[in-house]
N, C-alpha and C positions, 0 to 999 in steps of 0.2 A: 594455590587451589583459590582460596580464601580471596586473594587479592582480584581474580578474574570475577568470581562472583560480585563482588563490589563493584569494581568496572561495569559489569553488565546491568547489576541493578540499579545503578547512576546512571543510565540512558537519557534521562528527561534532562537533566543536568547538562549533558554536552551536547545534545539537540539544540536546547535553547540555548544555552552560551556562545554555540558557535554560530549558529543562525544568526543571532542579533548582533556580533562582531561582524560578521560577512554582511548583515544588512546595511552596516555604517561604514563599514571599511571592504568591498567588495574585492580591491586588488589582494586581499590576503590567501587568496583560493585561486588565483591566477596559475599555480603551480598545477593544478587540478584541470585538466581539459575538460571539455564537453565531450568528447570521444570516450572519456571513462567513465561515463554516469552507466551505461549500457552493460558492459564488463562486470562493473561494480554490480550492479543489479541481480547478475547473473550470477555472481560469487555469492552475495545473499540467498540468492533461491537455491544454490548447490549445498551450503549450509542447513538450509531449512529441510532439504531431501533427505541430509545425514541424519534429521530426528525422526525419520518417517521410515514405515515399512510397508509393502504393498498392499499388507492386510489391513492396515489402517484405511485405507480407499475403499478396499471390499468392506468394512464395517460401516464406514458412511453411505455408502451406495445402497445398503442393505435398508437403510433408515432413510428413504430419499427426503421425508421432512422437512427435515433442517435446511439440506439443500435448497430445495425450490421455495421453502419460504425466505430464506436470506435472500434469495435472487429476487423474489417478489418484491421483498422488504427493499432491497437496493435500490430497482427502477420505479418506487412510488414513493419512497417517502421524501427521498432527496430530490426530486425533480418539483414534486409538490409543495416541498418548503421553499425550492428557489424560485418557482413562481409564486408562491404568496408572500416571500420578501422582498422580492422586486418588485410587485404589485403596490406592496404598501410603503414602502421605503427609498422605492429607486423609479419613482413616477416621472422624474423631472430629468432623469438620467439612463436614457433608452440603451446606450452603448454599455454601461457598467449592470444595468440590468440581465442584455444578452447574456454577458459573461458569466455573470451568477448563474442562469439560469444553464448555460453551457459545461460548464463544471459541474453543475447539479446533476446532469443527463450523463455524466462519464462513467465508465465501469469503476469498482475497486481498485484502487492501488494495489503495485505489488508489494509495497511496503508495509501493507497492514498483515502479508503472511509474517512477517521479522514481527510484528509488535504483539500477534496471538502467539507465537511461538516465546517470546519472552513474558508473554502475560499467564503462560502456562494455560491458555486454554486448547480448544482443538485444532490443532494445525493443519492436520487433513481433510478437516471442514473448511477452512480458511482458505488452502490452497486449490480446492475443487471447486468452490464460490467465485474464487478470482478466475479461474480458467474459465470458467463457464462463463460469467457477466463478461468478462472480455470479448468470448466469441460473441456473444449476444449485445453487445453494445454495436457491434456494426450495424447492426440494423436499428435497434432500439436507440443509439445516441443521437444519429442524425434525425430518426422520428419524433423524438421527443422534443428535442431541440428546436424542431420548425414548427412543431406543434405549438409550442410553448411561447418560442420567441416571435414566431410570424415569419422566419426567416430560413432558406432553403442551408444547411449545413452538410456539406459535401466530406467524406471519409476515405482515405486511401484503405481501401479494403484490404488490398494485398499485403501494403505495408504493416498494419495493425495484425493482420496475423502472423506474417512472420517474425515479427516483433515478441509478439506471445509466444511465440515458438522457442524462439532464440531467449528471452531472457526470464521464462516462467518455466515451459513444457521440459525441455531439454536439460537444464540445469537440475531440476528438481529430480527428474529420472535418472540422469547419473548419480545423485548425491542418493538416492533409495538404492541403487544399483550397489553402490558402494557400501552404504548400508547392511544391504544383504550378504556382500563378500564378507563386511567385518563379522558378522553373525556367523560363517561358514566355518564348519568343524574342521580341523586340519589331521589330514592322518600323519603320526609321527614319522613317517618313512616315504619317501616320495620324492621324486624328481624335483615337482613344484612345490613341496612343503616348506622348503625354507624361503624362497621369493614371495611367498603368500603370506607367510608370517610377519617379513617385514613390511610388504603391502597394510596389512592389518593394523600395526604399531602406527603406521603413518597416518590409517583411515582415524584409528582412536584419538590421534593427536588432534586430528583436525576437529572431531567430534566435542572436544573438551575445549579446543579455541576457537569454536564454531561461531558463539555468541558472542564476544567479544570482538571478532572480526566485523561480525555482522553490524555491531553497534557504531564500529567506528566508519564502516563503509556507509551505512546509513547518514550518519552523522553530515559525512562530505557530501553525499548525494544532495539532502537536503539544502545545505549551508550554498554548494553551488548552485542549487535553482534559486534561490535567495537573492544571491550575488548578481547571478545574471537579470532580475527582476528587480535590483533595490531602486531603482531611480524611478518606477512606476509606483512602488509598493509605498516607499517615501511621499512622494507626491499624492497620491492617494487619500492619506492622511487615516484616522480613526475611526472618522464615518465607516467606511466601506469595510476598515477590517472588520470592526463589530459587528456589520450585517453578515461576512463572511462567516465569523468566528459563530455567529448564531444558525447559519444555515447548518454546519458541521456538526453543534450541540445538538440538533435536533434530531440529526442521522443517529448519534451517538445514542441520545435517551430513548428516542421511539423504537431504534434497531434494538436495546436492549430490554425495555419494557414490555412490548408486543411479542416477542418472542419468548421470552421468559412466560407471558400469558399462556402462550400457546402449546410450548413444550415442556415448562419446569422443569430445565433441565440447564445449572448456572453454566455449565462449562460452553453448550451452546449458545446461550443468551449472551455471553461474554464474545462469542466469534462473530455472531451477528452483528452485534455492538459494532464492532471493529472495522469488520468487511463494510457495513453500512455508513459507517460515519468516515472513512476513509475513501477519498476519489483518486482518479488517476491526473492527477492535476497537470503533469505536464501533457498528457492529451489534449487537456484544454487548452493549453497555451498554444499550441500547435495547431490547432483547429481555429482558435482564434485567430492566430498571426495568417493562417491559408484563405480564411474565408469573409474576413470583414476588413476594410480598410481602416478604418477607426481603430489604433492602437490602446483606447480605452475599455475593449471587449478582452483584451489578455492580462488584463488587472486582477479580476477575481479569482480567475486561477493560479493566477502567480502566488497571490496572498494566501490562497487555499493550502498550497503546499507547506507554509509555515504554521499553520492554524489547525490543521486535521492532526500534522504530527507533533505537537506540542500536546493538542488533547488527548490524542491516542496514545501520546508516551506516560501521561500522567495517568490514564485510566491502566495501562498495561502496569506499571511501577503499583497502582496501589493495589489491583488486583493479584501480583505476582507476591505482595507481602501478605495479604489476606488469606491467599491460599486456597 
């Protein structure tokens, strides 16, 4: 058991080291096809659901302030930071500026749920914020992008909704149902008592292995995204990478600072910080490729996937140790 805890607690090392390897040697992850990314995210969400109960969501919704505060900060801190950074540092690079604003206007990424889970913050609040921000992004992402960039960004509404159901809602609900089943008391006698006990044993194993499996899956996902965009990331250089770093750093800092000032709750402020600082970079890459002819627009979202994963991993590692 202690080895599993060590592996999970060391997740920043795995994410950073494997991502760097795949950045310079993208072929080493060719065995992991792009078609596995969505199922892998679904597996992570299933693992998250196993750590939840329906009562957790009831508790969150009974105190709606953290949820709405987090959503508000998500769609204000990041877009404003993206606009200010692009205006201050990318005046002569309009396509890179557009890409920075685009990814800053995206919703929170599903990986934020894993980092919240590993940071021992409020997982139910994190999942609730991710789901709500994703649905709101159907309208807010194109609105904020067009407002701040000046160009219209089209979103595949139905595709976004279906992917949310597939990757977030359904796996989490299944995990919660399995968690409820694992806690169900079994009568000593009965036709279904023996099979149910066997199922509960397997669920217990999944609960134990869940964090380690999630670390493996998120490491593979991040590394694959980096490998796919390795050429544009290496060509962009340190300058644009530093700007993307500042974007996410501002999200983590102001998300934590403002939410703590308003709620005075450590767990809530940590959760909001991770939710605000991490973006759905994959969505940003897709929107850039679909709506802009210049490939430079996709560069900031591609770099974003590594930057927010590294920063969030370090924060989650620190908060997990701090308790």
